[in-house]
N, C-alpha and C positions, 0 to 999 in steps of 0.2 A: 313492547317486551315485557317491560315494568307492570302490563295489566294482567298479561297470561300470571308473572306470579303472584300477583295478589289475589287473583282464581284462584290459582293452584293454596295458596294458606288459607283462603276463605273455603275453601273446600276440605282443605284439613282438616280446620278448626271445627267446622260445621259436623264433619264425620265423628269426631272426638264428644261432640257434644251428643250427636245424635247417641253413641255408643254408654255414655256414662247415662242417658236419661234411660235406655233399658235396661244398665245396675241399676238404678233408684225404680225404677220399675219391679224389674225381679226381688229388691228387696223388700217394696212392696208388697207384693202378692207371698213370699214369707211372711212376712210378717200378721197380714191375713190371715192366713192359715193358722198361726201360733193364736194370736189374737183368739182366732174361733175357741181353741182346742181352752184357752185359758179361762173366755167365758160359761165354756159346757164346763169345765171341772168346776169354777164356781157355783153354777147356777145346780150342779149334783150335791158338791158341798152344801150349799144351804138347806137344801131340802131331803137329801138325805138324812148326812149327816148333824144336820142343823150348827156348821160350821162354814161361815161364805171364806172366801179367800179374802184376808183385808187388803185395801186400797183398788178392785176392782172398778167401782166407778171413777177413779183419777185416770188410772189408765186404761180405758175407752174411751176419756174423752180426748183425753191429749191424743191418743193413738188415732182417731177416727181425723182430726184436723191433720195429724203428722203423712197418717197415708194417702187423703185427697189430693197433697201439695208432691206428694211422691209420684199419685199417679196419672198429674195433672200432665209434667212439660212431654214425656213420653204419649199419650193420649194425641194433646194436643199436635206433636209432629205426625203423629201417623195418620191422623184427621180421624180417629174414632168416637167424637165425643156425638154427643144428640144433636141433629141439627134437624131444624124444619124446613121443606124445598116448596112451603105454599107460595112462599112471595115470589121467586124463582120460575113458580110451573105460572102464576098470575100475567109476571111483567115480563115472562120472553129473557129470550138471550142474552142481548144488551146487557139489562139486568143481570144476569147471572156472573157473564165478566167483571161487571163493574164491581160487582158485592166480592170477587175474588181480589182485591186489593182494599175495601175498605173494611169488611168484615174481620178481617185478618189486624188489621189498624186499629180498629177501635177494640179489639182482645188484648195487641200489644199495651193498649193505653192502659185498658183494666188494669192488667196487672203489674204494671211499671206502679201503676196506681197503689196497690193491695203492696207489693214490694216497700214502697216509699213511705206510706203512712202507718205501715208495722217496722221498720228499722229502730227509731228512735226504741220501743218496746222492747224489742231484739237485743240489743245492745245493754239497755237497761236491762231485762233479765240476767244477763252474763254480768253483770257488772255488780248487782246486788246478789246474787246466788236463787235468784226466785224458785218458790217451790208452791205445788197446789196440793192441796187437801189439808188435812187434818189428822189428829194423831198419832201411829203409827205406822202407816203408810203416808209418805210423801214424795210426790213426783218432781223433778225438776221442769223448770216450764221453758230454760233458753232452749234445747235442742232441739225442742217444740216451735219455737218461734223461729230459731234458724232452718229448718223445715221450708217453714210457710214462704219465708221471706227468698233462698233459695229457688224455691218452686216456682214461684214467681218470676222471679228474673231469668230463669230459663225458658218459662215457658212462652214469656213478653220478649226472647230471642227467637222463638221457634217462629211465632208469628208475626215477629218480621220478617223473618226469610219469608215467609207464607205471603207479607204482605209487597215485599220486591219480586216472587215470581209472578203475583198477580199485575203488580207495575209494569214489569219484562213483556207479560202477555197482551196489557192494551196498548203498549209501546206498538210492539211487533201486528196487530194485529189495524190500529190506523195506519199504519207503514203500508202492510198490505192491504188496504182499503183505499189509499191514496195513489 
């Protein structure tokens, strides 16, 4: 009985995380469209009126990192990353099954490492109020560092779930063969 309650809790938490990742994806999409209009306005202002929008490079620079790590969790969960199946086609079905476990395991490790190595910088950015840019336009760095760390952790969680699913599939296949 405890296992079924644990399974229900896991399922509920996972559904909430997937909805959260979908929300982050929607925010990133809106942010992308706003950034396109912002850069277009900067280009028009620069070439037509000889007056660019101040701080455009700083905003775009921070936005690119922020957007990538807002998109990553949803992309990972839905399996829409770019993949190469050359090795799978050459090495066969057994290799493909094994990679359903090891590929997300490697992805989880990479994103946990990204989160771990950026944690201190994120905390320090909040502590000192770090800003990027010079002159009249300065952009706070801490929110972008937070997006990077949070996006990495959520991506790692989704990779962990995929790894677990891959392990279950391997065990089920092994039991079926025995």
